[in-house]
C-alpha positions, 0 to 999 in steps of 0.5 A: 430456552436452548436456542437462547443459550446457544445464541448467547454462547455464539455471541460470547465466542465471537466477542472472545475471538474479536478480542483475541484478534485485537489483542494479538495485533497489539502484542505484535506491535508492542513486540516490534517496538520492544525488539527495536529498543532491545537491539538499539541497546545491544548495539552498544554491548560488550559482546561483539557477537551480540552487536553484530546480531543487533545490527542485522536485526535492525536491518530486518526491522527496517526502522529509520529510527535505527539509522543514527545508531547504525551510522555510529556502529560503522566505526565499531572496533570489530570489522564484522560489526561494521560490515553488518551495520553497513548492510543494515543501512543498505536494507533501510535505504535511508540516504542519510547514510550515504556520507557515512558509507562513502569513506568506508570504501577505503577501509582496511577491511575487505569485508567492510569495503564490500559491505559498504559498496553493497549498501550504497548500491541498495540505496541507489544514490548517484553520489557513489558512482565515482567512488565505486568506479575507483573501487573496481581496482581493489585487490580483493575479490569481494569488494571488486565484485560488490562494487560492480553489482552496486554500479549495476543497481544504481543504473548510471551509464558512466560505469558501462565501459569499465564494467565491460572491461572487467567482464572481458579481463578480470581474473576472478570468475565471481567478479566477471559474473557480477560484471555480466549481471551489472551489464544486464541491469544497465540494459545498454545495447553497447554491452551486447558484444561483450556479453556474447563473448562471455557466452564462451567463458570457461566459467558456467556461472559467467556464461549463465549471467551473460545469457540472462543479461542478453535477455534483459537487454532485449536485442533480436540480433542475439538470437543465434548466439542464445540458440547456440547456448541451448546446446551448452554442456551446463544445464543452468546455461541452457535453461537461462538461454531458453528463458532469454529466448522467450523474452526476446519472443523471436519466431526463429527460436521456436524449433530449437525450443521445441527440441529443448522440450525433450532435454534431460533436465526438467528446468530446461524443459520448463523454461523452454515451455515458458519461452514457447508460450511467450513467443505464442507460435501455434507450432508449439501446441502439439509438443506442449500437449505431449508434455502433459503426459509426463509425471513432472508437475512443474513441467506440466504446469508451465506447459499448461500456462503456455497453452493458455497464452497461445490460446489455440482451441486444440488444447481446450479439452486437455486443459479442462481434463487437467482440472482433475489433477491432484497437484495444486500447481497443475490445477491452478495453471489449468484454471488460469489457462481457461481464463486466458483462452476466454472461451465461454465453454470454460464458465461451467467448469470454472464455476465448479472450481469455486467450491474447491478446498484450496483457496489458491484454486478458488481465487484463480477461478474467480479471476478467470471468470472475470476475464471471460466476462460472462454475467452468468457467473456473477451470482456464484462469485458474489456469494463468496464475498460473504461466505468464503473464509479466505480474505484473499478470495473475498477480495478477488470476488469483490473485484470480479463481481464489480466487473461482471455485475456493473451497477447491480453490484453497487449494494454489495460493494457499499455493504463491504464498507461496513466490513471490519477488514480495511483491505476489503473496504478499500477494495470495494471503494476502488471497484465502486469508483469504476461504476456509475458515479451518481449511483455510487455516491447515492448508495454511499449516502444511504450507507450513512444511515447506519454509521455510528459516531465511534466508527467514523474513523473506520470509514475514512480511508475507504471513502477517501480512496473512493473520492480520489479514484472517482475524481471531481465528479464524485465530489461535486455530487456530494457537494450538491447533496449538501444543498439538496431539497431533501432534509435527509439527504443533506444530513447524510451528505453532511455526515459523509463530509465530516468523515472524509475530513478534507480541508474544506469539511469544517467550512461546509459544516459551519455553513450547515449551522445556517441551514433552515432545518433544525435537524441539519443544524443540530447534526452540524453542531454535533460534528463540529464538536467532534472535529474540535476545530477552533474556526467553528467557535464563532458560528457555534457561539451564534448557535447558542441563541438558535430558536431550537433547543436541541441545536443550542444543546449541541452547540454548547457541547461542541464548544465544551469539546473544542475548549473555548469560552462559550461567550465572547465578551464584547469589545468596547471601542477606546477602552483598554481591557486589563490582561491576566499575565502569567510568566510574562505571557498574556493568557486571557483578557479579564472583563467586569461581570456587567459586560458579560452576557448571562448564559441562557439555560439549555432546555433539552426536549422532553418526552411530553413537551413538543419539540422543534424537531417535530416530524410533522412537516410539509412534504414539500421543503424549500431549498435552504438558503446557502452561504458562500463557504469559507476558505479551506484549511487542512484541519482534519476531523477527530480520528478517534476509533473508540466504539460509541453506540450513539448512532447519528440519527439520519432517517432511512425513509424519505417521508419522515425525519427522525430528530437528532437526540441522544440519551445523554446530554454530552458527547464523550470523545473516545480515548486513544487505544492501547496500541497508540499508547504502547507505540508512543511509549516504545518510541519514547524509550527508543529516543531515550536509548538514542539520546544515551549514545555518546559520540565515538571517535571514528578510527577508520573514516570521518563519519557525519551523523546528521540529526534526524528531523521530524517532518512538519505538515505544511498547512498550505499544501492540502491541494498538492497532497490531494493531487499526489495521492490521486496520482499514486492511486492511478499509478498503482492501478497501472502497476497492477495491470502491468504485473498481471500482464507480465504474470500471464506471460511469465508465471512470475512478477517483474521488478519496477525496472523491468516493467519500465524497460518493457514500457509498461510503466513510466521509467521515472516512477521511482524518482517521485518527480510526478507524484511526490511518492517513492515506490518499493516493490516486494516480490515472492517468486512462484516456487513449487506449490507456492504461487508468486506474489507481489506487494508494492508500497508507495510512500511520500518522499516527505511525510506531511509535505508531498503526501500524508498517507502511504499506500499498499497494493498486492497481486489481489488488487487490494489497495490499502492506506494508512492514516499516520503522517509517519514512515511505514515499517513493514520489513518485520512482516515481509522481511522474507520476501525479495525486495526489488526497487 
């Protein structure tokens, strides 16, 4: 009795926990939408402080719904409100704002001119290059500096001569500093001589920016000048010079950097240790080991990172001893260093780290064990997928287990598809795509025995990721399963096809209505009803005359759900049928009763009556005749997510086949969730607020306010969309690989521009020429005990045209995607991060 009460208590607790979590997500979404509506109203308030704050907050939210209102706010009577609106438009990066921002470069207020320049730099449109070049002659410091930085961000080489001149001659140190930074961003070797000269500038900020820019340009001819900068009187210049020497990775800098390990400033010592690890010279091993005796955790952590990068076994025992350190940053570096060294002796101490209380340490240990690639660690890592409480650890364990276990990890990866976490499911899908395709597809087909109708939408994103990453081979194997001799396998393949919801899914389900097995036909009718695709009407009407009662019932229910007449009246040649006309529109044809076939009564199987779906069948079943598929059309299966406990009856055994039956005669489609309703209502409120905004005379500049348009899905582009999404997934994997390699060398993550400069990714990545997607990178640099992180978003340039989903990838390797054909707003979640494009 006590055991029963305890079980019920636990179930109630879990139910309450799940309900609270779902409610929290709903409330969060409602809060964001509610804030958007409120700030749009505040942007028209009388109080200028309220208007300014509203503009700033709309920029943080990052919603493109705010663009028209912010463009209108550019003409606000208060200069600081106008400036805030400009900066917000720069944060949103909507190119609709370019034409409105350009005239503000000539505004009477230096605050507005500078903010407009900053915004244009963030948007990155080359139309702003010539106006920004003209602005370099501005009499005020802020606009001049902002224009210089903007030209560097846009990356157009036309500005190089003028920026170099400003670096050499401008009277203000802030402007000269901006010029040095801009030259570094341009990365043109023609700027080297100007930057070398700037290393002697009287301002330490200019010298620091020049040292950093020389490292970005990456010429070995600048080694001697940067070595000399290691003796600068300013610590910031010395530490930046050390970092740049590490980027150049020239052996001539080894001795000077070893000397800098004893610098009085910890940042200089830290960057010198980093640089020695980048160069990888074994002369630095002993000096770096000596640093581990210091009390500074930052310096010790960087020294361990560099020792791991160099990979000299003289440091192995010292690094293992560092696993006992109390400081998480030092311990984490030691765990990562053992993975970089790749010595099998590191497996045992790393396995012990899997039980550490700190999730950061556990995650690092998993990644290091995967790098060493010793199969003995497989069981320990795989157990964390279920037992660990931290989501990032589970994701890392899933990736590592797939790498170490190979095909024996398949059951675990497939089981992860049933997890409630989209992140874990997508990670499992991507990992599964790298394993033997035949075994992976067979295992996923086995998963279909446990899929409930109400959870179909949950499986779609992960299955889509798998099939796109696995390529044509996986899709071909699924199509083969639709024609397999095994009835159960055909059922499973049919259900998976419906879940995927690809353009040809409906045609394949229509073909299945002609299968020689009644169970397959009944399942096809059931799934077509949920798809609500009118192309299936004719085939379902034919199924109403099926020899099997259950197929007839399913066809009848499907036609009801689709909302079409159950019987199509016959057409009599030469006879004009009268039409029912309403509001000058023909809405239906009327027929005399004698021409309409009577509706046959559907007879559902009873318990005592024999069923056409009897399991007493011969074990050898002939391959059913197939009918050529119809041309594909991009109409998706219903994506409703309401729980439905009616499970598709797909048998788990190969010998026996369970009839497709349900306890009720009709399948009720789930209603939209509260989140969808609230989101829709909030969007309507936002549109109403926008509609009330009256045009305002622009006193400062003529501002064109383009009307936002809603992208429409082109039904003729499903193949292009599918190709683009597959390309994006591959590109995100390349970015992940490049970031991991960069992190191993630097301890932080790089911008997409930096990765392109290093040749790690395609330089045309952000332009979306090859994939139809644009990429935005969010970086959180490692500071103190906080590890570095990154988060990259791939969004279609035209939603519904170049792609239907946005993809998300972070440093754990977790790949996620949304299902909506609308822009993704995540600024409210990651607004505190450094956004780098």
